[in-house]
N, C-alpha and C positions, 0 to 999 in steps of 0.2 A: 410031449412037444416042448422044445426048449423055449426059453424066454425070447430068443431072437426070432424063432419061427412064429411064436404067438404075437410078437409085435408086428411082424410082417403081415400076418393075416388080419390083424386089427387095422393096420393102415390101409389095407386093400378094401376093407368093408366100409371105410369112411366115404361119404359122398365127396366128389371132386368140387373144390372151391375155386371160383373164378378169381383170377388175380386182377384186381382193379388197377387201372392206370392212375398214378398219383394225381395227374392233372385233369382227369375225366370230369370231375365235378366243376372245376373252374372252366373247362371248355364248354360244358353244357350251359353254365350260367352266362358265359359270354355270348353263346349262340342265341339264347333266349333274349338277352338284352338287345342284341343286334336285330333280331326279328321284330321286337317291339319298336325299336327305333325306325326300322324300315317302314313299318305300318304307320307310325306317326308322321314320317316324312311323306308317305303316300297321301294320307288324309290332308296334310298341309298343302301339298301340291294341288290336290283336287279342289280344296277350298279357294286357293289363290286363282286357279284357272276359272272357277265358277264366278268369282267376283270380277275378274278381268272381263270375261265375256258378258257378264250381266250389267256392269256399270260403265267403265270408261271405254271399252271397245266399241259399243254402238255409237258413242259420240265421235270417236276418232274415225270410224268408217263413214259416218255421215259427212264429216268435214272433207274427207278424201273424195267421197262421191260428188259433193258439191263442186269440187275443184276439177275432177276428171270428166264428169258427164257433159258440161258445156263444151269442153275441148273435143270430146268424141262426137257430139252433135255437129259442131262446126266442121270437123273433118268429113263427116258424112254429107253435109250440105255442100262441101267443096268438091265432091265427086269421089270420095274414098270408095274403094271397091268393096270393102268389108263392112258389114253391119255392126251395130253396137253389140258387144259381147254380152252373153247372159249375165255374167257376174256384175256388169255395170248397169243393169236395167233399173235397179232401185237400191237405196242404201242398205236395206235388210239383206238383199241378195249378195251385196259386196261383203257384208259382215259374215254371212254363212260361208262364202267361198274363202274368206280370210281364216275362218275357223278351220276349215279343211286343210288349208295350206300350212298353217302354224302347227297343226297336229299331225302333219305328214300323212294324210289320208291318201292311199293309193288303192283304186278299185280295179280288179281284174275281171274281164268278161270272158277270157279264154286263157288256157294254161300257157300258150306261147305268144300271147299278144301283150303289148305294152299297156300299162294301167292308164285309165282315164276317169275323170270325175263325172262328167256329164253323160247321162244315159244315151247310148247311140240311137239316133233317130227320134228322140223324144220331142224335139222342137216342132216336129210335124204331126205329133199326136194330139188329139183332143178328147178329153174325157177324164175318167177317174184312174189314178195310179194307186194300186193296192200294194202296200209294203208291210214287211214284218217289223215289229216294234221290239227293240232290244234295250236301249238305255237312253240317258239324257242326250248323248251325242246325236241321236236320231233327228232332233229338232233342227239341227244345222246341216247334217250330212244329207238327209233325204230330200229336203227342199232344194238343196244345191244340185244333187244329181238328177232330180226330175224337173227342175226349174218350174215348180208348181206351188200354188198356195197350199198351206197345210191347215188342217182342221185340228184345233187344240182346245183342251179344257181351260177354263179360266184359271184354275189352280196352277196348271202348268205354265200359263202365261205369266202369272204373278211370280212364280219361282224363278223365271228367267229375267225378271226385273226389266231394265231398260231395253234389253234385247227383244223381249216379248212385246213391249209397248211399241218399239220401232216397227216390228213386224205387223202389228195391227194398223198403225198409222200408214204404213206403206202399202197396205192392202194385200200382204202376203200371208197373213195369219187370220183365220176365221175362228173367232172365239165362240165356244159353246159351253153350256152348263147342263150337266146331267141331272141335276136336281134343283128344286126351288131353294134359293138362299135369300137373305135380306138384301143383297146387292144385285143378284141376277135371278131371273126367272128361268125355269127349265126350257131349254131350246126345243121347240117343236120340230118334228121330222120334216114337215112341209116347209117350215121357214129355212131350215138348213138346205133343203133341196133348191129352194129359190135362190139362196145366196151362192150356191155352188154353180148354178147355171150361168152366172155372170162372169165366170172365169173360164179360160180355155182349158186349163188343167187344174185339178185339185187332188190332194193327197189324202188317202184314207188309211187308217190302221185297223183292218177288219178283225184282228185278234182282240182289240179293245184295251189292252194294257201291255206294259213291258214284261217280257217273258224270259229274259236272259238268265234269270236266277231260279227259275222253276225246276222241279225235279225232271221234267221232260222238256227242258229248254231246247234241245236239239231235235225235237220231233214236232211235226205239224199238228195243230189242234183244230177242232171245228171252229169255223168263223162265225162271227155275229151277223145276224141277218139285217139289222136296222139300216146300216149304211148301204149295204148291197141292194136292199129293196129300193132305196132312193135312186141308185144307179140304174136299176132295171126300169123303174117307172119314168125316169127322165130320158131314157133312150141313149144315154152316154156309153161309149165304149169303155171297157175295163182292161187295164194293163197290169198284170201281176209282176212284181219285182221283189225278189228275195236277195238280201245282202247279208252275207255271213261275216261275223267278226266285229260288228259295230259296237258291241259292249266293251271292247278293249280300248276304245278311245277315251271314254269317261265311265269308269266303273263306280257308280255311286253306292253300291252295296259293299264293296270291299275297300273302297278308298284308294283307287288307283287312277292315274291319268297317263296317257301315252302320247308321245310326239312322233311316233313312227308306226302307223297302223296299216296293215294290208287287209283289204276286204275282198270278198269274192261274190260276184253277182250273176244271177240268172234271171231271165225274163221270159214271159210267155208271148204268144201272139195276141193281138187285141181281140177281146171278146165282145161281140155286138149283141145287145138284147134283141135286136130284130131277128136274129137267127134262132130265137127260142120262144116258143109259143106260151110258155108258162114261167112263173117265177121259180118254181122248183127246178125246172130244166136249166135255167140260167145259174142258179146257185150250185147245182151239181157240176156244171161246166167250170165255174170259178174254183170250186173245191178241187177238181181234178187238175186244173192248171196250177193252182197253188201248190199242191203236193208234188207235181212234176218239177216245177221251178225250184222248190225246196230241195228235192233230191239232186238236181243238177248243180245247184250252188254248192252244196256240201261235197259233191263229187269233184267239182272244180277245185275246191280247196285241197282235197286229198291228192288230186293229180298234180297240182302246182307244187305242193310240198314234196311229193315223191320225185318230181322232176328236179327240184333243187338238191335233194339228197343224192340222186344219181349223178348229178354234175359235180358234187362236192369233191369226190376223189380225183376227178379230172383237173379241177382247179388246183388242188393240192399238188398234183403231179406237175402241172405247168409251173407252179411257183418253185418247186424243188428242182426242176430240170436244170436251170442255169447253174445252180450251186453244185449239182452233181457233175455237170460237164466241166465246170471250173476245177473241181477236185480231180477229175480224170486228167485234165490238161496239166495240172500241177504235178500229179504223179508221173505223167509221161516225161515232164521236164526233168524230174529227179532221176528217172531211169535212163535218160538219154546220156550217152557217153560224152564226157567233157574233154575238150582238147587239151593235150599235154602242154606243159609250159616249155 
């Protein structure tokens, strides 16, 4: 074998070495720095939004409510045909609706229907509204869409600062304690039931905690019995409401905040304890309605996104059609015979 042949065989036996792009290391470094900067900006935006809604926003909303509510009452007394809107019922409700407006919350009840915040027909409902719990944004979005008082732990009220205090003072937040503390005694189930009966609607989170970041966050889980037992013993109707996407508004685990959020909602028919002879039967009916509404809410999101994707090529065609026709006209003008001089 000649030296040339030996060299050729030796070069073939060597493993292939990848040719590194000279700027690959710099690109990776810049991408990592940009990712860290984006994360820091997200946490900063979340902190500023939390401080705004926790401290100055309740004061601003209270001042606006004190100005607008007498005007609305005077218009109603003068014979106005429309009643006072739900967002103007109290200062905390105005703050919750302002939160939804600023963060661009749009809730869809059907794939081909326009979004609306207030739950359809909820003003005529009396009883317990059972909702899924996702993130911090729930404390404003859910009371706004159900127009109901919300049951919240004292720790959650303290975390929302003046906003939580405003809700307690306005009678829109019922504070409970799950354990004995130096400042609060554990809330008895009977005491909570008595306080709920004094309101037309009250909001419960039967899951018990925020679940947007669990491993099975997109799957329904068994519900806690305590609050549902109160609903059954009080004879109040239960309305299941599942809203998908609430964690995108304020993501306290990943440090993100959104000012344009699309949510998807599904509801059940009201469940009446009088239709069930035992607590177990009522709990089984609530669980079935919960899982059915859960499935329909996620299916609605899928159908809505699929509808948008199917319309996207049509919108692109409509946008490009004028330019194409203009090109054709321009081409025809060029091909048209010109008059001789």
